[in-house]
C-alpha positions as CSV (number, residue, x, y, z in Angstrom):
1,N,6.5,8.7,30.3
2,D,3.6,9.5,27.9
3,D,0.0,9.5,29.1
4,K,-2.4,7.2,27.3
5,Q,-3.5,9.7,24.7
6,E,0.1,10.9,23.8
7,W,1.2,7.2,23.5
8,F,-1.7,6.4,21.2
9,N,-1.0,9.5,19.1
10,K,2.5,8.2,18.6
11,I,1.1,4.8,17.5
12,K,-1.1,6.7,15.0
13,E,1.9,8.6,13.7
14,L,3.9,5.4,13.3
15,A,0.9,3.8,11.5
16,G,0.9,6.8,9.0
17,K,4.6,6.5,8.4
18,L,4.1,2.8,7.5
19,G,1.3,3.5,5.1
20,Y,-1.5,2.6,7.4
21,A,-4.5,4.8,8.1
22,S,-4.2,6.6,11.4
23,E,-8.0,6.4,11.8
24,V,-10.2,3.4,11.1
25,K,-12.8,5.7,9.4
26,E,-10.1,6.8,7.0
27,F,-9.3,3.3,6.1
28,K,-13.0,2.3,5.6
29,A,-13.6,5.4,3.4
30,N,-10.5,4.7,1.2
31,P,-9.3,1.1,1.7
32,D,-7.3,1.1,-1.5
33,K,-5.2,4.0,-0.3
34,Y,-3.8,2.2,2.8
35,E,-2.2,-1.1,3.8
36,A,-4.6,-1.4,6.8
37,H,-5.3,0.8,9.8
38,V,-3.9,1.8,13.2
39,G,-5.9,-1.0,14.9
40,D,-3.9,-3.5,12.9
41,V,-0.6,-1.9,14.1
42,S,-1.9,-2.1,17.6
43,T,-2.7,-5.8,17.1
44,V,0.8,-6.5,16.0
45,L,2.2,-4.7,19.0
46,R,-0.2,-6.6,21.3
47,I,0.8,-10.0,19.9
48,A,4.5,-9.1,20.1
49,L,4.2,-8.1,23.8
50,T,1.7,-10.7,25.0
51,G,1.5,-13.5,22.5
52,R,-2.3,-12.9,22.2
53,S,-4.5,-10.9,19.9
54,N,-7.1,-10.1,22.5
55,T,-5.9,-8.4,25.7
56,P,-6.8,-5.7,28.1
57,D,-5.7,-2.1,27.2
58,M,-2.2,-2.1,25.7
59,Y,-1.2,1.1,27.4
60,E,-2.0,-0.4,30.8
61,I,-0.2,-3.7,30.0
62,M,2.9,-1.8,29.0
63,Q,2.7,0.2,32.2
64,V,2.6,-3.0,34.3
65,L,5.3,-4.7,32.3
66,G,7.7,-1.7,32.5
67,K,10.1,-0.3,30.0
68,D,12.7,-3.1,30.3
69,S,10.2,-5.9,29.8
70,V,8.5,-4.2,26.9
71,E,11.9,-3.6,25.2
72,K,13.0,-7.2,25.7
73,R,9.7,-8.6,24.4
74,L,9.8,-6.4,21.3
75,K,13.4,-7.4,20.6
76,K,12.4,-11.1,21.0
77,A,9.5,-10.6,18.6
78,L,11.8,-9.0,16.0
79,E,14.3,-11.8,16.3
80,N,11.5,-14.3,15.7
81,L,10.6,-12.5,12.5
82,D,14.1,-13.1,11.2
83,K,13.6,-16.9,11.6
């Protein structure tokens, strides 16, 4: 139910909790301080949802897929990590 900016702010927050820079500029200024940056978190989500690293806008893809499909795809990606 979030708009695009609210959704991305939540991704940034998640990135910060995981030790990633919430801004690419932060990471470039202090690369030793972070695991990586929010763009890397977005790439992992993109691959989990689409199987590709280069796609159209993730927010739009998730809107088209719908909540149920997104949840199913993320669960499947998590299951595959356990293998």
